[in-house]
C-alpha positions as CSV (number, residue, x, y, z in Angstrom):
1,M,3.8,28.5,39.2
2,A,6.4,29.5,41.7
3,R,6.0,31.3,45.1
4,F,8.7,33.9,45.4
5,Y,9.9,36.3,48.1
6,A,11.7,39.2,46.4
7,D,14.4,40.9,48.5
8,E,14.7,44.6,49.0
9,Q,17.0,45.3,46.1
10,F,15.0,43.2,43.6
11,P,13.5,45.4,40.8
12,F,9.8,45.9,41.3
13,P,9.0,46.1,37.5
14,V,10.3,42.5,37.3
15,V,8.0,41.5,40.2
16,E,5.0,42.9,38.3
17,L,6.0,41.1,35.1
18,L,6.4,37.8,37.0
19,R,3.0,38.2,38.5
20,T,1.5,38.6,34.9
21,L,3.2,35.3,34.1
22,G,1.3,33.7,36.9
23,H,3.9,33.6,39.7
24,D,3.0,34.5,43.3
25,V,5.5,37.2,44.3
26,L,5.6,38.7,47.8
27,T,8.1,41.6,48.2
28,V,10.0,42.6,51.3
29,Q,8.1,45.9,51.2
30,E,4.7,44.2,51.1
31,A,5.7,41.9,54.0
32,G,6.4,45.0,56.1
33,N,10.2,44.3,56.2
34,A,11.5,47.2,54.1
35,D,14.1,49.7,55.3
36,R,14.9,47.6,58.3
37,G,18.4,46.4,57.3
38,I,17.3,42.8,57.8
39,P,20.3,40.5,57.3
40,D,20.2,38.0,54.4
41,D,20.0,35.0,56.7
42,E,16.8,36.5,58.2
43,V,15.4,37.2,54.7
44,L,16.0,33.5,53.9
45,A,14.4,32.4,57.2
46,F,11.3,34.5,56.4
47,A,11.1,33.0,52.9
48,I,11.3,29.5,54.4
49,S,8.6,30.3,57.0
50,Q,6.4,31.4,54.0
51,E,7.4,28.4,51.9
52,R,8.7,30.8,49.2
53,S,11.8,30.9,47.0
54,V,14.0,33.9,47.4
55,L,14.5,36.2,44.4
56,T,17.7,38.3,44.7
57,I,20.3,40.2,42.8
58,N,22.5,39.9,46.0
59,R,24.2,36.8,44.6
60,D,27.2,36.3,46.8
61,D,25.5,36.4,50.2
62,L,22.6,34.1,49.2
63,I,25.0,31.6,47.4
64,R,27.0,31.4,50.6
65,L,23.8,30.8,52.7
66,H,22.7,28.1,50.2
67,R,26.1,26.4,50.6
68,R,25.6,26.4,54.4
69,N,22.1,25.1,54.4
70,V,20.0,23.6,51.5
71,N,16.9,23.3,53.6
72,H,15.0,26.1,51.9
73,F,12.4,26.4,49.2
74,G,14.8,27.7,46.5
75,I,17.1,30.6,45.9
76,I,17.1,32.3,42.6
77,V,20.2,34.5,42.2
78,C,20.1,36.9,39.3
79,T,22.4,39.2,37.4
80,N,20.6,42.6,37.2
81,N,19.1,43.2,33.8
82,R,17.5,46.5,32.9
83,N,15.5,44.8,30.2
84,W,12.7,44.0,32.5
85,E,10.7,41.8,30.1
86,Q,13.8,39.7,29.3
87,F,14.7,39.5,33.0
88,A,11.3,38.2,33.9
89,A,11.2,35.8,31.0
90,H,14.5,34.3,31.9
91,I,13.4,33.8,35.5
92,D,10.1,32.2,34.4
93,K,12.0,29.9,32.0
94,A,14.5,28.8,34.6
95,V,11.9,28.0,37.3
96,I,9.6,26.2,34.9
97,A,12.5,24.0,33.8
98,E,12.7,22.7,37.4
99,E,10.2,20.3,38.7
100,N,10.7,21.5,42.3
101,L,12.7,24.4,43.6
102,Q,13.1,23.1,47.1
103,G,16.8,23.1,48.1
104,K,17.9,24.4,44.8
105,L,20.1,27.3,43.8
106,I,19.2,28.6,40.4
107,R,21.3,31.2,38.6
108,V,19.7,33.6,36.1
109,V,22.4,35.4,34.2
110,R,21.9,38.4,32.0
111,P,22.7,37.4,28.4
112,A,25.7,38.9,26.8
113,N,24.8,41.3,24.0
């Protein structure tokens, strides 16, 4: 299963569901980095230091960082989805489909209803 670092805006209910699916998820809050206004490049640097993929709903900034440097352990950019179970299932499916997340940008988009 994947090792994730969920940024500050990432919904905690989805973190909990991903954990029940067997993923190792560390949140910004658990790492002691909450409410510090840490720039996205530093969030990515921390994730790299921990060999974790970033989970974010802050798509534009992380996509830009990926385009500048693919030396990371994966960036999963998501469209926010208030259906937490569906959100977690789509992330799970997307990362399981990949053999290795290193250097990859994965987009998880909320399905149109």
